[in-house]
C-alpha positions as CSV (number, residue, x, y, z in Angstrom):
1,X,81.7,72.2,-196.5
2,X,80.0,71.4,-193.3
3,X,78.3,74.9,-193.2
4,X,76.4,74.0,-196.4
5,X,74.7,71.0,-194.7
6,X,72.7,70.0,-191.7
7,X,74.5,66.9,-190.3
8,X,72.2,65.2,-187.8
9,X,74.6,62.5,-186.6
10,X,78.2,61.3,-186.8
11,X,77.0,57.9,-188.0
12,X,79.1,55.4,-190.0
13,X,77.9,53.5,-193.0
14,X,79.4,50.3,-194.6
15,X,78.5,49.5,-198.2
16,X,79.0,46.0,-199.5
17,X,79.5,46.0,-203.3
18,X,81.2,48.6,-205.5
19,X,79.1,48.3,-208.6
20,X,77.2,51.3,-210.0
21,X,74.8,51.2,-207.0
22,X,77.4,50.9,-204.2
23,X,79.9,53.3,-205.8
24,X,77.2,56.0,-206.4
25,X,76.0,55.6,-202.8
26,X,79.6,55.9,-201.5
27,X,80.2,59.0,-203.6
28,X,77.0,60.6,-202.3
29,X,77.5,59.7,-198.7
30,X,81.2,60.7,-198.7
31,X,80.5,64.0,-200.4
32,X,78.1,64.7,-197.5
33,X,80.9,64.2,-195.1
34,X,79.6,60.9,-193.7
35,X,82.1,58.2,-192.6
36,X,81.9,55.5,-195.3
37,X,83.5,52.2,-195.9
38,X,83.1,50.6,-199.3
39,X,83.9,46.9,-199.6
40,X,84.3,45.4,-203.1
41,X,85.7,42.0,-203.8
42,X,87.1,43.0,-207.3
43,X,90.2,45.2,-207.8
44,X,88.2,48.2,-209.1
45,X,84.7,49.7,-209.1
46,X,81.7,49.3,-211.4
47,X,82.6,46.1,-213.2
48,X,79.1,44.5,-213.4
49,X,76.6,44.1,-216.2
50,X,77.0,46.2,-219.4
51,X,75.9,49.8,-219.3
52,X,75.7,51.7,-222.6
53,X,72.8,54.2,-222.4
54,X,71.2,56.4,-219.8
55,X,67.5,55.4,-220.2
56,X,66.4,59.0,-220.2
57,X,62.8,58.2,-220.7
58,X,62.9,54.4,-221.0
59,X,61.9,54.4,-224.6
60,X,63.8,51.2,-225.3
61,X,61.3,49.2,-223.2
62,X,57.9,49.0,-224.7
63,X,56.8,46.5,-222.1
64,X,57.1,48.8,-219.1
65,X,54.6,51.4,-217.9
66,X,54.7,55.1,-218.8
67,X,55.0,55.7,-215.0
68,X,58.3,53.7,-215.0
69,X,59.5,55.7,-218.0
70,X,58.8,59.0,-216.2
71,X,60.7,57.8,-213.1
72,X,63.7,56.7,-215.3
73,X,63.6,60.2,-216.9
74,X,64.0,62.0,-213.6
75,X,66.6,59.6,-212.3
76,X,68.6,59.8,-215.5
77,X,68.6,63.6,-215.5
78,X,69.9,63.7,-211.9
79,X,72.5,61.0,-212.7
80,X,73.7,63.0,-215.8
81,X,74.1,66.0,-213.5
82,X,76.0,63.9,-210.9
83,X,78.4,62.3,-213.5
84,X,78.7,64.9,-216.3
85,X,82.0,63.4,-217.5
86,X,80.4,60.1,-218.2
87,X,77.7,61.0,-220.8
88,X,78.1,60.3,-224.6
89,X,75.9,63.0,-226.2
90,X,74.4,61.3,-229.2
91,X,70.7,60.4,-229.8
92,X,69.0,57.1,-230.2
93,X,67.0,55.9,-233.2
94,X,64.0,53.6,-232.6
95,X,62.8,51.6,-235.6
96,X,60.0,49.0,-235.9
97,X,60.7,46.3,-238.4
98,X,57.9,44.5,-240.2
99,X,59.1,41.3,-238.4
100,X,58.3,42.8,-235.1
101,X,54.6,42.9,-235.4
102,X,54.2,46.3,-233.7
103,X,53.7,49.8,-235.1
104,X,55.5,53.1,-234.7
105,X,52.3,54.8,-233.7
106,X,52.4,52.9,-230.4
107,X,55.2,55.2,-229.3
108,X,53.3,58.5,-229.8
109,X,51.5,58.9,-226.5
110,X,54.4,57.8,-224.4
111,X,56.8,60.2,-226.2
112,X,54.4,63.1,-225.7
113,X,54.1,62.3,-221.9
114,X,57.9,62.1,-221.5
115,X,58.5,65.3,-223.4
116,X,55.9,67.1,-221.3
117,X,57.5,65.8,-218.1
118,X,61.0,66.8,-219.3
119,X,59.7,70.3,-220.2
120,X,58.3,70.7,-216.6
121,X,61.6,69.5,-215.1
122,X,63.5,72.2,-217.1
123,X,60.9,74.9,-216.0
124,X,61.6,73.8,-212.4
125,X,65.4,74.0,-212.8
126,X,67.3,75.1,-215.9
127,X,70.1,72.7,-214.9
128,X,67.8,69.8,-215.8
129,X,68.3,70.6,-219.5
130,X,70.8,67.8,-220.0
131,X,68.9,66.3,-223.0
132,X,68.8,69.4,-225.1
133,X,65.8,71.6,-225.6
134,X,62.5,70.0,-224.5
135,X,60.8,70.8,-227.8
136,X,63.6,68.8,-229.5
137,X,63.3,65.7,-227.3
138,X,62.1,63.6,-230.2
139,X,61.3,63.7,-233.9
140,X,59.6,61.3,-236.3
141,X,61.0,60.8,-239.8
142,X,59.0,59.6,-242.9
143,X,60.5,57.3,-245.5
144,X,60.8,60.2,-247.9
145,X,62.8,62.3,-245.3
146,X,65.1,59.4,-244.6
147,X,65.7,58.8,-248.3
148,X,66.6,62.5,-248.8
149,X,69.1,62.3,-245.9
150,X,70.8,59.3,-247.6
151,X,71.9,61.7,-250.4
152,X,73.8,63.9,-247.9
153,X,77.3,63.8,-246.4
154,X,77.5,63.8,-242.6
155,X,79.4,66.8,-241.2
156,X,82.5,66.1,-239.2
157,X,80.7,67.2,-236.0
158,X,77.1,66.2,-236.2
159,X,74.8,68.5,-234.2
160,X,71.2,68.1,-235.4
161,X,69.0,65.1,-235.6
162,X,69.3,65.3,-239.4
163,X,73.1,65.1,-239.1
164,X,73.0,62.0,-236.9
165,X,70.4,60.3,-239.1
166,X,72.6,60.3,-242.2
167,X,74.5,57.0,-241.5
168,X,71.2,55.3,-240.6
169,X,69.6,56.6,-243.8
170,X,72.6,55.4,-245.9
171,X,73.0,51.9,-244.4
172,X,69.7,50.7,-242.9
173,X,67.5,48.3,-245.0
174,X,64.5,50.7,-245.3
175,X,62.4,48.0,-246.9
176,X,62.4,46.0,-243.7
177,X,61.0,48.8,-241.6
178,X,57.7,50.4,-240.9
179,X,57.6,54.2,-241.0
180,X,57.9,56.6,-239.5
181,X,61.0,56.0,-237.4
182,X,61.8,58.1,-234.4
183,X,64.9,59.7,-233.0
184,X,65.0,60.6,-229.3
185,X,67.5,62.3,-226.9
186,X,68.5,59.1,-225.0
187,X,72.3,59.6,-224.7
188,X,75.0,57.1,-224.2
189,X,76.6,56.3,-220.8
190,X,80.2,55.1,-220.4
191,X,80.6,52.4,-217.8
192,X,84.3,52.9,-217.7
193,X,84.1,56.7,-217.1
194,X,81.5,56.0,-214.4
195,X,84.1,53.7,-212.7
196,X,86.8,56.3,-213.2
197,X,84.7,59.2,-211.8
198,X,83.7,57.2,-208.7
199,X,87.3,56.1,-208.1
200,X,88.7,59.6,-208.5
201,X,86.1,61.1,-206.2
202,X,86.5,58.5,-203.4
203,X,90.3,58.7,-203.5
204,X,90.0,62.4,-202.7
205,X,87.6,61.9,-199.7
206,X,89.5,61.1,-196.5
207,X,86.2,60.1,-194.9
208,X,85.8,57.1,-197.3
209,X,87.7,53.9,-196.7
210,X,87.9,52.0,-200.0
211,X,88.5,48.3,-199.4
212,X,89.1,46.7,-202.9
213,X,89.9,43.0,-203.4
214,X,88.0,42.2,-200.2
215,X,85.2,39.7,-199.7
216,X,82.6,39.8,-196.9
217,X,82.5,36.4,-195.2
218,X,80.2,37.0,-192.1
219,X,77.9,39.5,-190.6
220,X,76.7,40.1,-187.1
221,X,74.0,42.6,-186.1
222,X,75.0,43.9,-182.7
223,X,74.4,47.6,-181.9
224,X,74.9,48.3,-185.6
225,X,76.8,45.8,-187.8
226,X,80.1,43.9,-187.5
227,X,81.3,42.9,-191.0
228,X,83.9,40.2,-191.2
229,X,86.1,40.4,-194.3
230,X,88.9,38.5,-196.1
231,X,91.4,40.0,-198.5
232,X,92.6,38.2,-201.6
233,X,95.8,37.4,-199.7
234,X,93.7,35.6,-197.1
235,X,94.0,38.2,-194.3
236,X,91.0,38.6,-192.1
237,X,89.7,42.0,-191.0
238,X,86.5,43.5,-189.6
239,X,84.5,46.6,-190.0
240,X,82.1,48.2,-187.5
241,X,79.3,50.4,-188.8
242,X,76.1,51.9,-187.6
243,X,74.3,51.2,-190.9
244,X,74.8,48.5,-193.5
245,X,74.0,48.9,-197.2
246,X,73.8,45.7,-199.4
247,X,74.7,46.8,-202.9
248,X,75.9,43.5,-204.2
249,X,74.0,43.5,-207.5
250,X,73.1,40.0,-208.6
251,X,74.7,38.7,-205.4
252,X,72.5,40.7,-203.1
253,X,70.8,37.5,-201.9
254,X,74.1,36.2,-200.5
255,X,74.4,39.2,-198.2
256,X,70.7,38.9,-197.3
257,X,71.3,35.3,-196.2
258,X,74.3,36.3,-194.1
259,X,72.3,39.1,-192.5
260,X,69.2,36.9,-192.1
261,X,67.1,39.4,-194.1
262,X,65.1,37.3,-196.6
263,X,63.9,38.8,-199.8
264,X,62.4,37.4,-203.1
265,X,64.2,38.4,-206.3
266,X,65.1,37.4,-209.8
267,X,68.5,37.3,-211.4
268,X,69.1,37.5,-215.1
269,X,72.4,36.9,-217.0
270,X,72.9,38.9,-220.1
271,X,75.8,39.8,-222.5
272,X,76.6,42.4,-225.1
273,X,79.3,41.9,-227.8
274,X,82.1,44.2,-228.8
275,X,82.6,44.4,-232.5
276,X,84.4,46.5,-235.1
277,X,83.2,47.7,-238.4
278,X,86.4,49.1,-240.0
279,X,84.7,50.3,-243.2
280,X,82.4,52.6,-241.1
281,X,83.7,56.2,-241.1
282,X,80.5,57.9,-240.0
283,X,79.3,58.8,-236.5
284,X,76.3,56.8,-235.7
285,X,73.5,57.3,-233.2
286,X,72.5,54.4,-231.1
287,X,69.9,52.4,-233.0
288,X,67.2,50.1,-231.7
289,X,65.4,47.7,-234.0
290,X,62.4,46.5,-231.9
291,X,61.5,42.8,-231.8
292,X,59.7,40.3,-229.5
293,X,62.1,39.4,-226.7
294,X,63.5,35.9,-226.6
295,X,62.4,35.0,-230.2
296,X,64.6,34.8,-233.3
297,X,63.3,38.3,-234.2
298,X,64.3,39.8,-230.8
299,X,65.4,43.4,-230.5
300,X,68.7,44.4,-232.2
301,X,70.7,47.2,-230.6
302,X,73.6,49.0,-232.1
303,X,75.7,51.2,-229.7
304,X,78.4,53.3,-231.2
305,X,81.9,54.2,-230.0
306,X,84.9,55.9,-231.7
307,X,86.9,54.3,-234.6
308,X,84.1,52.0,-235.9
309,X,83.7,50.1,-232.6
310,X,80.1,49.0,-231.8
311,X,78.5,47.2,-228.9
312,X,75.7,44.8,-230.0
313,X,72.7,43.4,-228.2
314,X,70.4,40.8,-229.8
315,X,67.5,39.9,-227.5
316,X,67.5,36.3,-228.6
317,X,68.4,33.2,-226.6
318,X,71.6,32.6,-228.6
319,X,73.0,36.2,-228.4
320,X,72.2,38.4,-225.4
321,X,69.9,36.1,-223.6
322,X,70.7,32.6,-222.4
323,X,68.8,29.4,-221.7
324,X,68.1,29.3,-217.9
325,X,69.5,32.8,-217.7
326,X,66.5,34.1,-215.7
327,X,66.3,32.4,-212.2
328,X,64.3,33.1,-209.0
329,X,65.1,32.9,-205.3
330,X,63.6,30.1,-203.3
331,X,62.4,29.5,-199.7
332,X,65.8,28.3,-198.6
333,X,67.8,31.3,-199.8
334,X,67.4,34.9,-201.0
335,X,70.0,34.2,-203.7
336,X,68.8,32.9,-207.1
337,X,71.1,30.2,-208.4
338,X,72.4,30.6,-211.9
339,X,73.4,27.5,-213.8
340,X,77.0,26.5,-213.3
341,X,77.9,27.3,-217.0
342,X,76.8,30.9,-216.5
343,X,78.4,31.3,-213.0
344,X,81.6,30.0,-214.6
345,X,81.5,32.8,-217.2
346,X,81.2,35.4,-214.4
347,X,84.0,33.9,-212.3
348,X,86.5,32.7,-214.9
349,X,85.5,34.4,-218.2
350,X,84.6,33.1,-221.6
351,X,86.2,30.5,-223.9
352,X,87.3,32.0,-227.2
353,X,85.0,29.7,-229.3
354,X,81.9,30.9,-227.5
355,X,82.9,34.6,-227.8
356,X,83.4,34.2,-231.6
357,X,80.2,32.2,-232.1
358,X,77.9,34.6,-230.2
359,X,79.7,37.7,-231.6
360,X,79.2,36.4,-235.1
361,X,75.5,35.7,-234.4
362,X,75.1,39.2,-233.0
363,X,76.7,40.6,-236.2
364,X,74.4,38.5,-238.4
365,X,71.4,39.6,-236.4
366,X,72.3,43.3,-236.9
367,X,73.0,42.7,-240.6
368,X,69.3,41.8,-241.1
369,X,68.6,45.5,-240.7
370,X,72.0,47.0,-241.6
371,X,73.2,44.7,-244.4
372,X,76.7,46.3,-244.6
373,X,77.3,45.3,-240.9
374,X,78.2,41.8,-242.2
375,X,81.7,43.3,-242.8
376,X,82.1,43.7,-239.0
377,X,84.1,41.3,-236.8
378,X,84.5,40.4,-233.2
379,X,86.7,42.8,-231.2
380,X,87.3,41.6,-227.7
381,X,85.7,40.2,-224.6
382,X,81.9,40.5,-224.3
383,X,80.4,42.9,-221.8
384,X,78.5,40.6,-219.5
385,X,77.1,40.0,-216.1
386,X,73.9,39.3,-214.1
387,X,71.5,41.8,-212.8
388,X,69.0,41.5,-210.0
389,X,65.3,42.3,-210.3
390,X,63.5,42.7,-207.0
391,X,60.3,40.8,-206.5
392,X,59.0,38.6,-209.3
393,X,58.1,41.0,-212.2
394,X,60.8,40.4,-214.9
395,X,59.7,43.6,-216.7
396,X,60.5,45.9,-213.8
397,X,63.1,48.5,-214.7
398,X,62.6,51.4,-212.3
399,X,63.6,50.2,-208.8
400,X,65.9,51.6,-206.1
401,X,66.0,50.6,-202.4
402,X,64.2,48.6,-199.7
403,X,64.8,48.5,-196.0
404,X,64.8,45.7,-193.4
405,X,65.0,46.6,-189.7
406,X,66.3,50.0,-188.5
407,X,69.8,49.9,-190.0
408,X,69.8,47.6,-193.1
409,X,69.1,48.6,-196.7
410,X,69.3,46.8,-200.0
411,X,70.1,48.8,-203.1
412,X,68.0,47.0,-205.7
413,X,68.6,49.1,-208.8
414,X,67.9,47.4,-212.1
415,X,69.1,50.4,-214.1
416,X,72.2,52.3,-213.0
417,X,70.5,55.7,-213.2
418,X,68.3,54.7,-210.2
419,X,71.4,54.6,-207.9
420,X,71.5,58.3,-206.9
421,X,67.8,58.3,-205.9
422,X,68.3,55.2,-203.8
423,X,71.2,56.9,-202.0
424,X,69.1,59.9,-201.3
425,X,66.2,57.8,-200.0
426,X,68.6,56.0,-197.5
427,X,69.9,59.4,-196.2
428,X,66.3,60.5,-195.7
429,X,65.1,57.2,-194.2
430,X,67.8,57.1,-191.7
431,X,67.6,60.8,-191.0
432,X,71.4,61.2,-191.4
433,X,71.2,64.7,-193.1
434,X,68.7,67.3,-193.7
435,X,68.6,68.3,-197.3
436,X,67.8,72.0,-197.8
437,X,67.9,73.6,-201.2
438,X,71.2,72.3,-202.4
439,X,71.5,71.3,-206.1
440,X,73.0,68.0,-207.2
441,X,76.1,70.0,-208.1
442,X,76.4,71.7,-204.7
443,X,76.1,68.4,-202.9
444,X,79.0,66.9,-204.8
445,X,81.8,69.4,-205.0
446,X,84.6,66.9,-205.5
447,X,82.8,65.0,-208.3
448,X,82.0,68.4,-210.0
449,X,85.7,69.3,-209.9
450,X,86.9,66.3,-211.8
451,X,88.7,67.1,-215.0
452,X,87.2,65.4,-218.1
453,X,90.5,64.5,-219.5
454,X,91.7,62.9,-216.2
455,X,88.4,60.9,-216.1
456,X,89.0,59.6,-219.6
457,X,92.6,58.7,-218.9
458,X,91.6,56.8,-215.8
459,X,88.7,55.1,-217.7
460,X,91.0,54.0,-220.5
461,X,93.4,52.4,-218.0
462,X,90.4,50.6,-216.4
463,X,89.3,49.3,-219.8
464,X,92.8,48.1,-220.6
465,X,93.1,46.4,-217.2
466,X,89.9,44.5,-218.0
467,X,91.0,43.6,-221.5
468,X,88.5,45.8,-223.3
469,X,89.2,48.2,-226.2
470,X,90.0,51.8,-225.0
471,X,87.4,53.1,-227.4
472,X,84.7,52.0,-224.9
473,X,86.1,54.5,-222.4
474,X,86.6,57.4,-224.9
475,X,84.2,60.3,-225.2
476,X,81.8,60.0,-228.1
477,X,79.2,62.5,-229.5
478,X,78.5,66.2,-229.5
């Protein structure tokens, strides 16, 4: 292992926070042979905001720049190569309802740019072909083509765009939509299989100390960092490290305050709802019905899992978004303060009446575009959490890491696919290793050796421990 790399120092790194950012950084640093301590206050890894797709091109976000889309594309491809067992290989349909006010033609130039960038990445390295053939990255469908597909039966194992579009063609209210609609190769991403992959990798790395159920209570910067911790049982312990990574997600500001490293940021609380449509026997793509964010016509998002289970987003203030759900830091603290009612959801969970009411509203919102979806019902705890957005631009989606002083870094990922790039930037910034010509796969031998069935078994156990349906952890797609 060591012969493959140029190790420049025997430095130690402490990572506070075991979400997608901290867990990915720990996997990357540990795979390089660095001494890593990962401190997470919850009993398992990657339990933050809902993750359901890879953002391989950022097409779900019309409000962001094409430059951000291209950055998300490259990051998503690298992430799919790092975590191959976590991808759900099904496409995404993007439709523009009349109620949205936009037009499908607005997507053309961006899709052409993303497709061109993907083609170039595949030319540079064939292993980047994780989204299928570049010429098949997207396709537009006219209404006549969709109506023709509605007359067909979906094969048991859908492979082509046409196969995947059949359920949409049969059930979507075509009269509510502008045409054409587009299907793109933006695959799904299983948050539970990410957690399982990270746990299984780190458990095999003797150079990684995994401290779960442990909270950081104080920090001292003295020839590196001294991190004071407390376990759930009340025991105090300390960790000494040369470098400190703040990967605390929406709570990043708390660690900034302890470290005396001020930083402006936003925090936004959001939720997605787990529902079941028992009458549905088809394999759906993900479907995005665009709409103006925060209005009653906000975007509706349908994310499929096995056995008729679907995750729903509705970008309205009474479904996915919340009143006072977007807050900013202030001069006295780097940590934005969410309202108590939202903090309570994060700490103690949801009351049943709220779960049922918001899930029903999410179902009704989706039924505006898929009328048969009114047959669906609530199917468990919402997927929820708060995410940080560095700075003050609430539309920012492609972000990774910032540094303060010589040995302190903040992982400020907004989308989980940015985490690997952030980890690589930290290695380079601190001059810990010299990357040569190694591929993502060669740099992560333990992660690459994971058995897909073992990952799914572990993921299903994590889902069960968190009171979620096991379908959310199962593989879905081609």
